[in-house]
N, C-alpha and C positions, 0 to 999 in steps of 0.2 A: 181654537182647535175643535174639529168636528168630533161628534160622539164616537164615530167609528174609529177615528185616529186615536182618541183617548183610550178606547178599549184595547186597541192594538199595542199601545205603549205599555199599558198595565200588564197585559199578558206577557209581553216580552220581558218586562222586569221580573215577573214571577218566575219565568223560565230560567233567567240568569241566576236568581237567588236559589232556586231549587237545585240547579246544576252545581253551584258553589257548595251548598250544604251536602250534596251527595259526594263531592270530591273529598271532603274531610271526614266523612262518616265511614264506619266499618261495615255499614249495611249496604245491600244492593237494592236499587229501586228498579221497578219493572212496570211497564204498562200492561194492564190486564185486558181482557177481551172487550171491556166497556170503556177502554182508553182512560182508565183511572190509575193513578200512581199507587203502587203497592210496594212496601219494603219487604225484603226477603233476608232473613238472618243467615249468617255464614253457616250455622248449624243445619238450617233447612237446605241450604245449597249442597252441603256435604252429603246429607241423606239422599237428596235427589240424584246426585251423581253416582252414589253407590247403587241406587236402584237401577239407574241406567246401565251401570256396569254389569249387574246381574242379568239384565235383558240381553246385553251383548254376548254373555256366556251362552245363553239359550240360542242366540243366533248362530254362534260358532258351531253348535252341535246340531243345527238344522231343525230345531223344534219349533217349527213355524207357528203352530196353533198356540203353543205356550207363550210365544213371543207376542202374539196379538193380545192374548189375555193379560199378560204382564204389562203391556203398554196401556191398556185400558185402566188397569188398577193404578198405574203410575199417575195417570191424569186425574184420577179420583183422589189419590193421596196427596198430590201436590198441585192443586188447581191454581195456586197463586204463581207457580213457576212454569208448569207445563203450558205451552202455547202453540202457536202455529209452527214454530221451528221444530218442536218435538213431533208434531204430526208429519211434517215433511221428512224428518230424519227416520221415523219409524216406517214410513212407506218404503224407503230405500232399504232399511234393515230387513223387512219382510222379504223383499226380492232377493236379498243376499242369502237369507236363510234357506230360500227355495233353490239356491244354486243358479239363479238367473243373473249371472254376473254382468253381462253387457247392459241389461236393463237397469240393474242396480247402479252401475256407474253413472248412467244418464240421470237416474233419480238423485244420486248424491250430488251430481253437478247442479241440478236445479236447486237443491238445498243450499249448497255453498254459494251460489250466485245470489240467492234471495236472502240468506241469513248470515252474512259475513261476521256479525257480532255475536252469534249464538255460542253458548258455552259448549255446544256439541260439534262445533266447527272442526276441531282437531280430531275428534272421533271419526268424522266423515272422511277426513283426509287419510286417516289410518286405514279405513276400510278400502278406499280406492287404492292405496299403496299395496294392501294385501292382495287385492284382485289383480293388480298389474304384476305383482311378483309371481302369482300363480301362472299368469299367461306367459311371462318371460321364461318360466321354468318348463313350459311345454303344455300347459293346460289347454285343452281343446275347446273351441267355441262353435256353437251351432250356426250354420249359414243356410238360409232359405228353408229352415225347419227340417232339413234332410241331412245335409253334409255337416261333418264336424272337422274343422281344421285347427291346427295349432295357432294359438293367439299371440304369436310373437309381436306382430305389427300392432295389435290392439294394446298389448302390454306397454309397448314403447310409447304409443300415443298417450296413454293414461299417465305414464310417468312424466312425459314432457309437459303435459298440462298441469300436473301437480307442481313441477319445478317452476313453471312460468307463473303460476297462481300465487305462490307463497313468497316470492322474492328471495330474500337471503335467509329464510328460516332453515334450520338444520335438515328438515325433510326434503328440501330442494336438492341438497347435495346427495342425500340418500337415493333420491329418485334418479338423478343423473348417473350415479355409480351403479345402480341396479341395471340400467340399460347396458352400460359398457361391459359389465361382468357377464351378462347374458350373451352378448355378441362374441366375446372372447371364448366362452365355453362352447359356442357353436361353430367356432373357427371362422367367424366373419371378421377377419383381422383388418381389412380395409375399412369397413364400417366402424369397427371399434376404434381405429386410429382417429377417424373424424370425430367420434364422440369424445375421445380423450382430448383432442384438440379444442373442442368446444368447452370442455371442463377447464382446461388450462387457461383459456381466454376469460372465462367467467370467474374462476377462483385461482388466480396465478400464484398465490402465496400459501403458506401454511402446509400442513400435511397433505391436503388434497392437491395442492399445486405440485408438490414433490411427486406424489403418486401419478399425476397426469403426465409429467415429463417422462417418468420411467415407463408409463403405459404406452406413450407414443413410440418410444424406442423399441419396446417389446413387440408391439403390433407391426411396426414397419419391418422388423427383423423377421417375424413370423410370416409376413406376407410374401417374402422372397420365395419363389417357387423352384429355384434351382438354376444351374448354369445355362440351360437352354432358353431362359427367359431374361427379360430386362432386369438389370441389377440396381436400378435407381433406389429401390427400397433399402438396399444395403447401405448406400451412401447416406440416406436420411437417418437410418437406424444408428449408424456409427456416429453421426453428428449429434444426435440426441443423447446417446450414451456419454459422449465426451463432454457435452454440456452439463449433464447430470454430475459427472465426476468433478467438474470445475466448481459447481455450485454446492455440492454435498459430498465433499471428499471423504469424510468419515463413513457416511452411509455407503458410498461407492466401494470402500474397502470391504465392508461386511457383505455386500452383494456380489463381490468379485467382478466388478464392471470391467476391469482390465482384461479378464479372461473372455468376456463377451466381445469386447472390441477386437481382441486377437482372433477370435473365431470369425468375425466379420471380415477381417483383413485376409484371412486364408480363403474365405469364400470369394472375395473380390479378385484375388490373384488367380484362383482356379477358374473363375469365369473367363478371364482373358486368356489363360492357358488353353481352355477348351476351344476358344475361337481359333487360336493358332493351330491346334490339332486338327480342326476342321479343314483349314486351308492346306495343311500338310497332306491330309487324305485325298484332297482334290488335285494334288500335284502343284499347288501354287506355293513354291518354296519361299519366294520373296515375302509374301504376305504372312506366311507362317512364321518366318524368322522375325518379322516386324513385331508380331504379338508376343512371341517368346521373349524378345529383348525388352518389350514393355514390362512384362512380368518381372524380369530380372532387375530392371531399373527402378520400378515403383515399389516392389515388395521383395527386396533382396533376401530377407530372412525367412520367407515363406517356403512351405513345402513345394508349392507350385513353381517357385523360382528354381529350385534344384531340378525339378522335372524338366523345366524349360531348357536349362543348360545341357541336360542329358540329351534332349531331342536335337538341339543344335549340333552337338558333337556327333550324334549318330548320323545326322544328315550330311555332315561334312565328310564323314568316312565312306559314305555310300559310293561315290564316284570311283574312289580308289579300289574298293572291293569289286566293282563291276569290271575294272580294267584287269585285275588279277584273274578274275574268272574267265575273261576272254582269252588270256594267255594259256 
């Protein structure tokens, strides 16, 4: 065996032994700047994270200079822990404290991509989530150093990236829900429906799956614009509500889903009645009677069905009235 090969084997064995010893130890091992292994006690780690927490509080209050000074002190106090990941994280934190949110997000992205194993990883995700939440709530962002526009699209993009990055971690669900909540609040019901549909396909079970099914029904119903428009949204909403009732009967009772279904039934019936009334106004009695009869046959217990019967009866009496008037 060559000398080079022998050295390679020895190094490999040492790494395996070191990894095994680290896995059973309560201590954390870390490579320092000289690429030497250093162990870090749990007590030191706790103090380090507390110090980072204090810096985050300074960041939250926008005390940028104090943040920089505290970060430098942190590196002096914990040289065995503070490494390149802290440098990268603090660079993003300074931008955040200055209110430069778009730049801060990019900086956090660089950190997350480069240091996925850092103990500051979750803190960076939380910062991005906070920025995205602000944008989705209407926070304005600067464009071309002159204009300021609401950052809804930016907030959505950040949340989607968080959700994609973390897989099945809880923050992925929080990010997806934050997007759909913003869309519903802004009356973007069609977009909200598609987001709920995405959530339902990704997390079909549990509370979030239940919320998604109800959300799809709610958004489809809210997207219906009235009898002058297409009523396919009503058909979809009714189907989702009925599916919800089938799968979650007890919850459906509490939410009075039957009442919502009844409301949709009335809207469907009135839509067809309105078409009949249009034909009646244009003098097309045959088409008008066709739609009136459709309402009576399909939704016999609806208010629109009663109105349709009245219209048919009224139309049937008109010729007789005309003859009497001529006499």
